[in-house]
Steps between C-alpha positions, in 0.01 A plus 500: 500500500385859458700665219517873421676611182597866524556712190427843356638770271876546528614724785176467697669335799383145444799345683423712806132406492589132451725513807235684704237247388719209610577667833129563567421135419774361726408391849667283766444137417428574134728469199505776237752516216587823320649438157662774291745547216598840639722600793332440834783552748458876560123477492478222758809590698642150457644304204259277308571136432448296184190316373665175615597644838286803602632717782294570814404867540286483813253258659284360223680672211773377266646672192674377187656682207493349152846510338438459127871482415569212739187317381602539134845355565363207701236408242735539202766278652240237597355498145852473361557187707174339391581571134864398532476210252339710228747784553794259475367365169489857371855564620386780729720630779340519843436840655643576844285663765721807529460587131120494504318832488123495541291555188178700456213307649704346780331720762158362406632144507657551843182652643283217365741248654485683833119500487501125445734449796282721719183318392651175624599652835319494832383862505179652628536797268720599209552863397680552168650826378447474123651711218313810371139447399521412130803275551328335798191412298717352225689298762182361658369400156826328408444155660177443307661619174817291537304187589297546181821529297638182659182307421517612136872446445546182705163325529486242776342250260827474309678372806307174460697435181840517670548123462469544121737796491812308380305335216332828404837673494634239255195526274494878501874539480494770765563484877186495714464707818684342789322390816675767707321765295159360593607462861619862509172617345303299757702654784444851364129431458471378861677811631288733287183316605585562867539875439186514285309325778627758750396793276153354434435399861199684652724587798732698271430868441664794330568816700551811288716789620479842338570860592179697426533709185420508127793277395411228752131522409579440131737212581232331712235552233720339237588209728156435643378326186817288501434403863151383399628326188740286705238424765681665791331612822574844648457530877597867537625808322752668730519876443854552623678819611178695538554855626298634796197707407627799702843516332613864497627702206356552151728239340400228746136607484498439125643150547248426776211609276631279218531202732153553648341515157675176401397330826135596447511342154664182632238462773230511231675280242639215707259233626420449867701175515811703406474802733730800474735513799655839560856498638632835611841644414743469794700800383799270447588167342394221740793320658474224756209311655378797704447711188329211321263456795401868470355430155228301682381270221312270737460121479470320169156362567353195328516461125124430479507172304151570367606821328589501134751709309394774262592263216598135488506208261184299462466198722581665833374293797331813635216672316621536145626857452491449121144365458335387179153646445252268333301698242430205271123512532466872431793583273670169411811628679734415784676804648829469690529786752858602589527780760791727402466818712707786365530350151481733199338385177786599271747305718310171476589208276303179457596195290341155495754224447365143504365448854674803646441873515795740468421809703705820483432793733753778446844352578350187660420175321352169606398183317204333669318177415139531394230345718387171347167637368673784316739266321209388285418858403637774276580854613254746350590821680617673817430823685650680800239665722533614863835328541374160381607341171209297362598252229212360296502140379262331257463119510662323206227282338757231414617470861202600714278215622164496329169407655326194353 
């Protein structure tokens, strides 16, 4: 399944571009799903369905809207039923569906659930309208982070001791975690693993949408290092609502000049595998399939399985985008090279913790496991040059194999 995740700075028209992308990808005999948390009815000219029951829009295209409130109520009531015994022991009163109001974070949970449902569906292509850029990157990093928390808090190895749980509870004098807790954690882990697999799939790409200008340029610069940090692939930067070069009037001429300057910079900065696609301003807000077709985004094209993201965790099946340079003979060093385009030195943080590296780039953070060779080394320095963070490691004499 070809997957395109559409995001960009707030107000750039990402929902419109997501809909136009899905429409361009749809063809008779094909199956394309457009998934969005925003309103799609006016944009498509027909009501959207739900992730469980998408609505047909035209031949080859279906649409679904993610309702975070309904998802929160459904999940909360289901969890309440599974934990009924524990809640009864505590004397808790059950919550009714009509009194539940969604909490912060429910939108992310609903969207992740919808992504998992879509990943299990029989679709040729999936186009997802994500939240604004920074929130979208945090959302896409969430499955990996939550799975790490689950492994730390509820290790699978402890499940093997469930037969001893009653005896251990008597000896310790405290109740041990019930089996339903481990089963719930396993279910969550399986769901998160499905979404993580979708995000990391070579056929999944990020499509950025921005209106050319200084604010958008700064937002993209700040986010580009985060995109590399999380190992995401960008297939295009869509310059949306671009004014025609011959726009009349001094006020419009100033805006046109500003946009053209920004476009020239983007054409130079963004790599060839993520071309800048210019989408002209229609002079009105697009409404209906005819207007979306005028945006002329073209077919999705292949995801190029051989391509690699600007940054990804070590161990990728493709050529490793975070390679380790062997300088042992010349300098007694191993150097881990982490491409982080757009990163600024004073926004970088680097901490070694056991066999992991805690990386901070501006507002973005990721904990990545060290390659096996580097686990037997100590960190001796790091430097950011030409958009690449090079971390130097020196072999630990007590752990490094010695020649005899």
